[in-house]
Biotite code that builds the C-alpha atoms (Angstrom):
import biotite.structure as struc

atoms = struc.array([
    struc.Atom([-14.974, -24.369, 0.273], chain_id="A", res_id=1, res_name="MET", atom_name="CA", element="C"),
    struc.Atom([-14.448, -21.383, -1.974], chain_id="A", res_id=2, res_name="ALA", atom_name="CA", element="C"),
    struc.Atom([-17.422, -19.486, -3.359], chain_id="A", res_id=3, res_name="LYS", atom_name="CA", element="C"),
    struc.Atom([-18.021, -19.750, -7.074], chain_id="A", res_id=4, res_name="LYS", atom_name="CA", element="C"),
    struc.Atom([-18.243, -16.456, -8.866], chain_id="A", res_id=5, res_name="SER", atom_name="CA", element="C"),
    struc.Atom([-19.333, -15.318, -12.304], chain_id="A", res_id=6, res_name="ASN", atom_name="CA", element="C"),
    struc.Atom([-17.191, -12.210, -11.965], chain_id="A", res_id=7, res_name="ILE", atom_name="CA", element="C"),
    struc.Atom([-14.380, -12.113, -14.476], chain_id="A", res_id=8, res_name="LYS", atom_name="CA", element="C"),
    struc.Atom([-10.992, -11.084, -13.170], chain_id="A", res_id=9, res_name="GLN", atom_name="CA", element="C"),
    struc.Atom([-10.562, -7.521, -14.374], chain_id="A", res_id=10, res_name="GLU", atom_name="CA", element="C"),
    struc.Atom([-8.034, -6.466, -11.802], chain_id="A", res_id=11, res_name="ILE", atom_name="CA", element="C"),
    struc.Atom([-4.454, -5.857, -12.822], chain_id="A", res_id=12, res_name="ALA", atom_name="CA", element="C"),
    struc.Atom([-1.788, -8.251, -11.617], chain_id="A", res_id=13, res_name="PRO", atom_name="CA", element="C"),
    struc.Atom([-1.151, -7.549, -7.946], chain_id="A", res_id=14, res_name="PRO", atom_name="CA", element="C"),
    struc.Atom([1.855, -5.380, -7.258], chain_id="A", res_id=15, res_name="VAL", atom_name="CA", element="C"),
    struc.Atom([3.065, -5.279, -3.700], chain_id="A", res_id=16, res_name="GLY", atom_name="CA", element="C"),
    struc.Atom([5.216, -7.030, -1.206], chain_id="A", res_id=17, res_name="PHE", atom_name="CA", element="C"),
    struc.Atom([3.993, -10.466, -0.109], chain_id="A", res_id=18, res_name="ASN", atom_name="CA", element="C"),
    struc.Atom([1.613, -10.613, -3.087], chain_id="A", res_id=19, res_name="LEU", atom_name="CA", element="C"),
    struc.Atom([1.973, -13.395, -5.604], chain_id="A", res_id=20, res_name="TYR", atom_name="CA", element="C"),
    struc.Atom([0.116, -14.728, -8.597], chain_id="A", res_id=21, res_name="GLN", atom_name="CA", element="C"),
    struc.Atom([-0.168, -18.348, -9.642], chain_id="A", res_id=22, res_name="ASP", atom_name="CA", element="C"),
    struc.Atom([-0.442, -19.821, -13.142], chain_id="A", res_id=23, res_name="LYS", atom_name="CA", element="C"),
    struc.Atom([-4.231, -19.499, -13.006], chain_id="A", res_id=24, res_name="LYS", atom_name="CA", element="C"),
    struc.Atom([-3.918, -15.744, -12.320], chain_id="A", res_id=25, res_name="ASN", atom_name="CA", element="C"),
    struc.Atom([-5.174, -16.093, -8.765], chain_id="A", res_id=26, res_name="ARG", atom_name="CA", element="C"),
    struc.Atom([-3.894, -13.607, -6.233], chain_id="A", res_id=27, res_name="THR", atom_name="CA", element="C"),
    struc.Atom([-2.040, -15.047, -3.245], chain_id="A", res_id=28, res_name="ILE", atom_name="CA", element="C"),
    struc.Atom([-1.171, -13.079, -0.125], chain_id="A", res_id=29, res_name="TYR", atom_name="CA", element="C"),
    struc.Atom([1.461, -14.134, 2.403], chain_id="A", res_id=30, res_name="LYS", atom_name="CA", element="C"),
    struc.Atom([1.253, -12.016, 5.536], chain_id="A", res_id=31, res_name="HIS", atom_name="CA", element="C"),
    struc.Atom([4.668, -11.645, 7.197], chain_id="A", res_id=32, res_name="PRO", atom_name="CA", element="C"),
    struc.Atom([3.314, -12.752, 10.620], chain_id="A", res_id=33, res_name="PHE", atom_name="CA", element="C"),
    struc.Atom([0.530, -15.055, 9.422], chain_id="A", res_id=34, res_name="TYR", atom_name="CA", element="C"),
    struc.Atom([1.464, -18.738, 9.144], chain_id="A", res_id=35, res_name="GLN", atom_name="CA", element="C"),
    struc.Atom([-0.183, -19.598, 5.812], chain_id="A", res_id=36, res_name="ASN", atom_name="CA", element="C"),
    struc.Atom([-0.482, -17.990, 2.419], chain_id="A", res_id=37, res_name="ALA", atom_name="CA", element="C"),
    struc.Atom([-4.082, -17.496, 1.285], chain_id="A", res_id=38, res_name="VAL", atom_name="CA", element="C"),
    struc.Atom([-5.895, -17.048, -2.002], chain_id="A", res_id=39, res_name="TYR", atom_name="CA", element="C"),
    struc.Atom([-7.627, -13.688, -2.357], chain_id="A", res_id=40, res_name="ILE", atom_name="CA", element="C"),
    struc.Atom([-10.759, -14.199, -4.467], chain_id="A", res_id=41, res_name="PRO", atom_name="CA", element="C"),
    struc.Atom([-11.775, -11.621, -7.048], chain_id="A", res_id=42, res_name="VAL", atom_name="CA", element="C"),
    struc.Atom([-14.996, -10.735, -5.222], chain_id="A", res_id=43, res_name="TYR", atom_name="CA", element="C"),
    struc.Atom([-13.012, -9.946, -2.028], chain_id="A", res_id=44, res_name="ASP", atom_name="CA", element="C"),
    struc.Atom([-10.132, -8.112, -3.676], chain_id="A", res_id=45, res_name="TYR", atom_name="CA", element="C"),
    struc.Atom([-11.482, -4.598, -3.010], chain_id="A", res_id=46, res_name="LYS", atom_name="CA", element="C"),
    struc.Atom([-11.916, -5.418, 0.678], chain_id="A", res_id=47, res_name="THR", atom_name="CA", element="C"),
    struc.Atom([-8.394, -6.804, 0.737], chain_id="A", res_id=48, res_name="PHE", atom_name="CA", element="C"),
    struc.Atom([-7.060, -3.631, -0.925], chain_id="A", res_id=49, res_name="GLU", atom_name="CA", element="C"),
    struc.Atom([-8.650, -1.541, 1.837], chain_id="A", res_id=50, res_name="LEU", atom_name="CA", element="C"),
    struc.Atom([-6.961, -3.650, 4.515], chain_id="A", res_id=51, res_name="TYR", atom_name="CA", element="C"),
    struc.Atom([-3.692, -3.614, 2.607], chain_id="A", res_id=52, res_name="ARG", atom_name="CA", element="C"),
    struc.Atom([-3.660, 0.191, 2.545], chain_id="A", res_id=53, res_name="LYS", atom_name="CA", element="C"),
    struc.Atom([-4.535, 0.434, 6.224], chain_id="A", res_id=54, res_name="ARG", atom_name="CA", element="C"),
    struc.Atom([-1.349, 2.261, 7.205], chain_id="A", res_id=55, res_name="TYR", atom_name="CA", element="C"),
    struc.Atom([-1.953, 5.064, 4.714], chain_id="A", res_id=56, res_name="ILE", atom_name="CA", element="C"),
    struc.Atom([-5.563, 5.262, 5.887], chain_id="A", res_id=57, res_name="LEU", atom_name="CA", element="C"),
    struc.Atom([-4.508, 5.414, 9.535], chain_id="A", res_id=58, res_name="ILE", atom_name="CA", element="C"),
    struc.Atom([-1.904, 8.101, 8.848], chain_id="A", res_id=59, res_name="LEU", atom_name="CA", element="C"),
    struc.Atom([-4.487, 10.165, 6.945], chain_id="A", res_id=60, res_name="SER", atom_name="CA", element="C"),
    struc.Atom([-7.011, 9.836, 9.763], chain_id="A", res_id=61, res_name="VAL", atom_name="CA", element="C"),
    struc.Atom([-4.369, 10.893, 12.273], chain_id="A", res_id=62, res_name="PHE", atom_name="CA", element="C"),
    struc.Atom([-3.457, 14.011, 10.296], chain_id="A", res_id=63, res_name="VAL", atom_name="CA", element="C"),
    struc.Atom([-7.099, 15.028, 9.912], chain_id="A", res_id=64, res_name="VAL", atom_name="CA", element="C"),
    struc.Atom([-7.969, 14.337, 13.561], chain_id="A", res_id=65, res_name="LEU", atom_name="CA", element="C"),
    struc.Atom([-4.847, 16.051, 14.867], chain_id="A", res_id=66, res_name="PHE", atom_name="CA", element="C"),
    struc.Atom([-5.541, 19.166, 12.840], chain_id="A", res_id=67, res_name="THR", atom_name="CA", element="C"),
    struc.Atom([-9.245, 19.181, 13.633], chain_id="A", res_id=68, res_name="MET", atom_name="CA", element="C"),
    struc.Atom([-8.822, 18.553, 17.358], chain_id="A", res_id=69, res_name="PHE", atom_name="CA", element="C"),
    struc.Atom([-5.989, 21.009, 17.992], chain_id="A", res_id=70, res_name="THR", atom_name="CA", element="C"),
    struc.Atom([-7.005, 23.826, 15.639], chain_id="A", res_id=71, res_name="GLN", atom_name="CA", element="C"),
    struc.Atom([-10.809, 23.762, 15.767], chain_id="A", res_id=72, res_name="TRP", atom_name="CA", element="C"),
    struc.Atom([-11.891, 22.213, 19.059], chain_id="A", res_id=73, res_name="PHE", atom_name="CA", element="C"),
    struc.Atom([-8.812, 22.773, 21.288], chain_id="A", res_id=74, res_name="GLN", atom_name="CA", element="C"),
    struc.Atom([-8.876, 19.098, 22.305], chain_id="A", res_id=75, res_name="ILE", atom_name="CA", element="C"),
    struc.Atom([-5.481, 17.719, 23.450], chain_id="A", res_id=76, res_name="PRO", atom_name="CA", element="C"),
    struc.Atom([-3.340, 16.038, 20.783], chain_id="A", res_id=77, res_name="TRP", atom_name="CA", element="C"),
    struc.Atom([-3.263, 12.722, 22.646], chain_id="A", res_id=78, res_name="TRP", atom_name="CA", element="C"),
    struc.Atom([-7.003, 12.253, 21.944], chain_id="A", res_id=79, res_name="ALA", atom_name="CA", element="C"),
    struc.Atom([-6.262, 12.048, 18.223], chain_id="A", res_id=80, res_name="SER", atom_name="CA", element="C"),
    struc.Atom([-3.441, 9.580, 18.960], chain_id="A", res_id=81, res_name="VAL", atom_name="CA", element="C"),
    struc.Atom([-5.821, 7.428, 21.034], chain_id="A", res_id=82, res_name="GLY", atom_name="CA", element="C"),
    struc.Atom([-8.549, 7.367, 18.383], chain_id="A", res_id=83, res_name="ILE", atom_name="CA", element="C"),
    struc.Atom([-5.986, 6.583, 15.694], chain_id="A", res_id=84, res_name="THR", atom_name="CA", element="C"),
    struc.Atom([-4.577, 3.689, 17.734], chain_id="A", res_id=85, res_name="LEU", atom_name="CA", element="C"),
    struc.Atom([-8.081, 2.296, 18.246], chain_id="A", res_id=86, res_name="LEU", atom_name="CA", element="C"),
    struc.Atom([-8.691, 2.481, 14.496], chain_id="A", res_id=87, res_name="LEU", atom_name="CA", element="C"),
    struc.Atom([-5.348, 0.774, 13.848], chain_id="A", res_id=88, res_name="TRP", atom_name="CA", element="C"),
    struc.Atom([-6.162, -2.109, 16.215], chain_id="A", res_id=89, res_name="PHE", atom_name="CA", element="C"),
    struc.Atom([-9.607, -2.441, 14.641], chain_id="A", res_id=90, res_name="PHE", atom_name="CA", element="C"),
    struc.Atom([-8.214, -2.625, 11.090], chain_id="A", res_id=91, res_name="LEU", atom_name="CA", element="C"),
    struc.Atom([-5.539, -5.123, 12.122], chain_id="A", res_id=92, res_name="GLU", atom_name="CA", element="C"),
    struc.Atom([-8.210, -7.299, 13.741], chain_id="A", res_id=93, res_name="PHE", atom_name="CA", element="C"),
    struc.Atom([-10.425, -7.053, 10.626], chain_id="A", res_id=94, res_name="LYS", atom_name="CA", element="C"),
    struc.Atom([-7.486, -8.041, 8.402], chain_id="A", res_id=95, res_name="LEU", atom_name="CA", element="C"),
    struc.Atom([-6.703, -11.004, 10.647], chain_id="A", res_id=96, res_name="PHE", atom_name="CA", element="C"),
    struc.Atom([-10.322, -12.236, 10.577], chain_id="A", res_id=97, res_name="THR", atom_name="CA", element="C"),
    struc.Atom([-10.478, -11.633, 6.811], chain_id="A", res_id=98, res_name="PHE", atom_name="CA", element="C"),
    struc.Atom([-7.363, -13.747, 6.229], chain_id="A", res_id=99, res_name="LEU", atom_name="CA", element="C"),
    struc.Atom([-8.643, -16.525, 8.494], chain_id="A", res_id=100, res_name="LYS", atom_name="CA", element="C"),
    struc.Atom([-11.746, -16.856, 6.282], chain_id="A", res_id=101, res_name="LYS", atom_name="CA", element="C"),
    struc.Atom([-9.775, -17.239, 3.043], chain_id="A", res_id=102, res_name="GLN", atom_name="CA", element="C"),
    struc.Atom([-8.681, -20.507, 1.492], chain_id="A", res_id=103, res_name="GLN", atom_name="CA", element="C"),
    struc.Atom([-5.085, -21.389, 2.392], chain_id="A", res_id=104, res_name="PRO", atom_name="CA", element="C"),
    struc.Atom([-2.522, -22.281, -0.252], chain_id="A", res_id=105, res_name="VAL", atom_name="CA", element="C"),
    struc.Atom([-1.144, -25.760, 0.293], chain_id="A", res_id=106, res_name="LYS", atom_name="CA", element="C"),
    struc.Atom([2.642, -26.176, 0.106], chain_id="A", res_id=107, res_name="HIS", atom_name="CA", element="C"),
    struc.Atom([3.327, -22.512, -0.614], chain_id="A", res_id=108, res_name="PHE", atom_name="CA", element="C"),
    struc.Atom([6.784, -21.845, -2.041], chain_id="A", res_id=109, res_name="ASP", atom_name="CA", element="C"),
    struc.Atom([7.299, -18.169, -3.019], chain_id="A", res_id=110, res_name="PRO", atom_name="CA", element="C"),
    struc.Atom([9.849, -19.073, -5.692], chain_id="A", res_id=111, res_name="GLU", atom_name="CA", element="C"),
    struc.Atom([7.259, -20.966, -7.746], chain_id="A", res_id=112, res_name="SER", atom_name="CA", element="C"),
    struc.Atom([4.892, -17.988, -8.092], chain_id="A", res_id=113, res_name="TYR", atom_name="CA", element="C"),
    struc.Atom([5.108, -14.621, -9.819], chain_id="A", res_id=114, res_name="GLU", atom_name="CA", element="C"),
    struc.Atom([6.370, -12.116, -7.282], chain_id="A", res_id=115, res_name="SER", atom_name="CA", element="C"),
    struc.Atom([6.600, -8.345, -6.873], chain_id="A", res_id=116, res_name="TYR", atom_name="CA", element="C"),
    struc.Atom([9.248, -7.795, -9.505], chain_id="A", res_id=117, res_name="SER", atom_name="CA", element="C"),
    struc.Atom([7.486, -10.026, -12.045], chain_id="A", res_id=118, res_name="ASP", atom_name="CA", element="C"),
    struc.Atom([4.225, -8.131, -11.696], chain_id="A", res_id=119, res_name="ASN", atom_name="CA", element="C"),
    struc.Atom([6.003, -4.772, -11.464], chain_id="A", res_id=120, res_name="PHE", atom_name="CA", element="C"),
    struc.Atom([7.145, -5.123, -15.074], chain_id="A", res_id=121, res_name="ALA", atom_name="CA", element="C"),
    struc.Atom([3.571, -5.738, -16.236], chain_id="A", res_id=122, res_name="LYS", atom_name="CA", element="C"),
    struc.Atom([2.587, -2.176, -15.232], chain_id="A", res_id=123, res_name="GLN", atom_name="CA", element="C"),
    struc.Atom([4.526, -0.698, -18.108], chain_id="A", res_id=124, res_name="GLY", atom_name="CA", element="C"),
    struc.Atom([7.353, 1.808, -18.119], chain_id="A", res_id=125, res_name="THR", atom_name="CA", element="C"),
    struc.Atom([5.146, 4.828, -18.832], chain_id="A", res_id=126, res_name="LYS", atom_name="CA", element="C"),
    struc.Atom([2.862, 4.138, -15.884], chain_id="A", res_id=127, res_name="ARG", atom_name="CA", element="C"),
    struc.Atom([5.797, 3.659, -13.536], chain_id="A", res_id=128, res_name="ILE", atom_name="CA", element="C"),
    struc.Atom([7.442, 6.899, -14.690], chain_id="A", res_id=129, res_name="LEU", atom_name="CA", element="C"),
    struc.Atom([4.175, 8.823, -14.330], chain_id="A", res_id=130, res_name="ILE", atom_name="CA", element="C"),
    struc.Atom([3.679, 7.466, -10.793], chain_id="A", res_id=131, res_name="LYS", atom_name="CA", element="C"),
    struc.Atom([7.241, 8.433, -9.914], chain_id="A", res_id=132, res_name="THR", atom_name="CA", element="C"),
    struc.Atom([6.842, 11.975, -11.210], chain_id="A", res_id=133, res_name="ILE", atom_name="CA", element="C"),
    struc.Atom([3.479, 12.385, -9.486], chain_id="A", res_id=134, res_name="LEU", atom_name="CA", element="C"),
    struc.Atom([4.871, 11.280, -6.123], chain_id="A", res_id=135, res_name="TYR", atom_name="CA", element="C"),
    struc.Atom([7.692, 13.787, -6.434], chain_id="A", res_id=136, res_name="LEU", atom_name="CA", element="C"),
    struc.Atom([5.264, 16.549, -7.402], chain_id="A", res_id=137, res_name="LEU", atom_name="CA", element="C"),
    struc.Atom([2.924, 15.777, -4.503], chain_id="A", res_id=138, res_name="VAL", atom_name="CA", element="C"),
    struc.Atom([5.807, 15.944, -2.042], chain_id="A", res_id=139, res_name="GLY", atom_name="CA", element="C"),
    struc.Atom([7.073, 19.225, -3.487], chain_id="A", res_id=140, res_name="ILE", atom_name="CA", element="C"),
    struc.Atom([3.593, 20.757, -3.479], chain_id="A", res_id=141, res_name="LEU", atom_name="CA", element="C"),
    struc.Atom([3.015, 19.768, 0.135], chain_id="A", res_id=142, res_name="ILE", atom_name="CA", element="C"),
    struc.Atom([6.236, 21.510, 1.194], chain_id="A", res_id=143, res_name="VAL", atom_name="CA", element="C"),
    struc.Atom([5.386, 24.547, -0.917], chain_id="A", res_id=144, res_name="TYR", atom_name="CA", element="C"),
    struc.Atom([1.902, 24.729, 0.607], chain_id="A", res_id=145, res_name="ASN", atom_name="CA", element="C"),
    struc.Atom([3.230, 24.679, 4.167], chain_id="A", res_id=146, res_name="THR", atom_name="CA", element="C"),
    struc.Atom([5.548, 27.611, 3.463], chain_id="A", res_id=147, res_name="TYR", atom_name="CA", element="C"),
    struc.Atom([2.936, 29.494, 1.429], chain_id="A", res_id=148, res_name="TYR", atom_name="CA", element="C"),
    struc.Atom([0.289, 29.066, 4.147], chain_id="A", res_id=149, res_name="SER", atom_name="CA", element="C"),
    struc.Atom([2.821, 29.973, 6.854], chain_id="A", res_id=150, res_name="GLN", atom_name="CA", element="C"),
    struc.Atom([2.184, 26.943, 9.037], chain_id="A", res_id=151, res_name="TYR", atom_name="CA", element="C"),
    struc.Atom([3.902, 26.282, 12.359], chain_id="A", res_id=152, res_name="ASP", atom_name="CA", element="C"),
    struc.Atom([7.317, 24.653, 12.461], chain_id="A", res_id=153, res_name="SER", atom_name="CA", element="C"),
    struc.Atom([5.799, 21.265, 13.372], chain_id="A", res_id=154, res_name="MET", atom_name="CA", element="C"),
    struc.Atom([3.808, 21.215, 10.114], chain_id="A", res_id=155, res_name="TYR", atom_name="CA", element="C"),
    struc.Atom([6.868, 22.308, 8.152], chain_id="A", res_id=156, res_name="ILE", atom_name="CA", element="C"),
    struc.Atom([8.877, 19.432, 9.598], chain_id="A", res_id=157, res_name="ILE", atom_name="CA", element="C"),
    struc.Atom([6.040, 17.008, 8.836], chain_id="A", res_id=158, res_name="ALA", atom_name="CA", element="C"),
    struc.Atom([5.833, 18.262, 5.246], chain_id="A", res_id=159, res_name="SER", atom_name="CA", element="C"),
    struc.Atom([9.580, 17.718, 4.774], chain_id="A", res_id=160, res_name="TRP", atom_name="CA", element="C"),
    struc.Atom([9.179, 14.187, 6.137], chain_id="A", res_id=161, res_name="ILE", atom_name="CA", element="C"),
    struc.Atom([6.390, 13.575, 3.620], chain_id="A", res_id=162, res_name="VAL", atom_name="CA", element="C"),
    struc.Atom([8.625, 14.905, 0.838], chain_id="A", res_id=163, res_name="LEU", atom_name="CA", element="C"),
    struc.Atom([11.404, 12.585, 2.004], chain_id="A", res_id=164, res_name="GLY", atom_name="CA", element="C"),
    struc.Atom([9.041, 9.613, 1.893], chain_id="A", res_id=165, res_name="LEU", atom_name="CA", element="C"),
    struc.Atom([7.868, 10.611, -1.581], chain_id="A", res_id=166, res_name="CYS", atom_name="CA", element="C"),
    struc.Atom([11.470, 10.842, -2.783], chain_id="A", res_id=167, res_name="VAL", atom_name="CA", element="C"),
    struc.Atom([12.293, 7.449, -1.243], chain_id="A", res_id=168, res_name="LEU", atom_name="CA", element="C"),
    struc.Atom([9.291, 5.862, -2.933], chain_id="A", res_id=169, res_name="TYR", atom_name="CA", element="C"),
    struc.Atom([10.200, 7.455, -6.267], chain_id="A", res_id=170, res_name="ALA", atom_name="CA", element="C"),
    struc.Atom([13.772, 6.185, -5.939], chain_id="A", res_id=171, res_name="LEU", atom_name="CA", element="C"),
    struc.Atom([12.479, 2.729, -5.064], chain_id="A", res_id=172, res_name="PHE", atom_name="CA", element="C"),
    struc.Atom([10.268, 2.764, -8.168], chain_id="A", res_id=173, res_name="GLN", atom_name="CA", element="C"),
    struc.Atom([13.212, 3.768, -10.353], chain_id="A", res_id=174, res_name="MET", atom_name="CA", element="C"),
    struc.Atom([15.528, 1.126, -8.862], chain_id="A", res_id=175, res_name="VAL", atom_name="CA", element="C"),
    struc.Atom([12.878, -1.557, -9.418], chain_id="A", res_id=176, res_name="MET", atom_name="CA", element="C"),
    struc.Atom([12.339, -0.348, -12.987], chain_id="A", res_id=177, res_name="LEU", atom_name="CA", element="C"),
    struc.Atom([16.068, -0.548, -13.696], chain_id="A", res_id=178, res_name="ILE", atom_name="CA", element="C"),
    struc.Atom([16.294, -4.051, -12.159], chain_id="A", res_id=179, res_name="LYS", atom_name="CA", element="C"),
    struc.Atom([13.309, -5.310, -14.101], chain_id="A", res_id=180, res_name="VAL", atom_name="CA", element="C"),
    struc.Atom([14.517, -3.893, -17.431], chain_id="A", res_id=181, res_name="THR", atom_name="CA", element="C"),
    struc.Atom([18.018, -5.353, -16.874], chain_id="A", res_id=182, res_name="LYS", atom_name="CA", element="C"),
    struc.Atom([16.502, -8.738, -16.102], chain_id="A", res_id=183, res_name="ARG", atom_name="CA", element="C"),
    struc.Atom([14.263, -8.531, -19.171], chain_id="A", res_id=184, res_name="ALA", atom_name="CA", element="C"),
    struc.Atom([17.251, -7.659, -21.391], chain_id="A", res_id=185, res_name="LYS", atom_name="CA", element="C"),
    struc.Atom([19.265, -10.543, -19.893], chain_id="A", res_id=186, res_name="ALA", atom_name="CA", element="C"),
    struc.Atom([16.466, -12.994, -20.737], chain_id="A", res_id=187, res_name="ARG", atom_name="CA", element="C"),
    struc.Atom([16.340, -11.828, -24.373], chain_id="A", res_id=188, res_name="ASN", atom_name="CA", element="C"),
])
């Protein structure tokens, strides 16, 4: 049975793949490998957001550990890989146990709920454009910093990969914005 809460839903509509919203504004998550879709209650949404961003967290931990181990303590690079893999398995296990505790959605049909593109439009054009510009700037500044600080070639390659990912994400945001605005104009 779901817990009752006096907390009002102040979170924005969920934007992300496999995230849906029903007519009662409840957040629904359908994990690609998990059998059932589950409701994500408001009081557990911050925990869910941490698990949802686990790959970014793991990548950040790897970068920090790799730099710290190799530059400061002269520990082999594979130690940072091992610790990062342990953290990844731990977060995957925590997500799995978290999803098992949530209330399943009966007869889930993704077409009957608001999806990624529906909630993407609710962010607003200005916010999407600002996010796009900021991602591009972060990528450019990371590349600039690696050249300015005269890092090794491995760090330069990694910074160019990060810039490439930032550009891909910015392009994805722009393509989604164009699709959503075209669909909104077609409805009107």
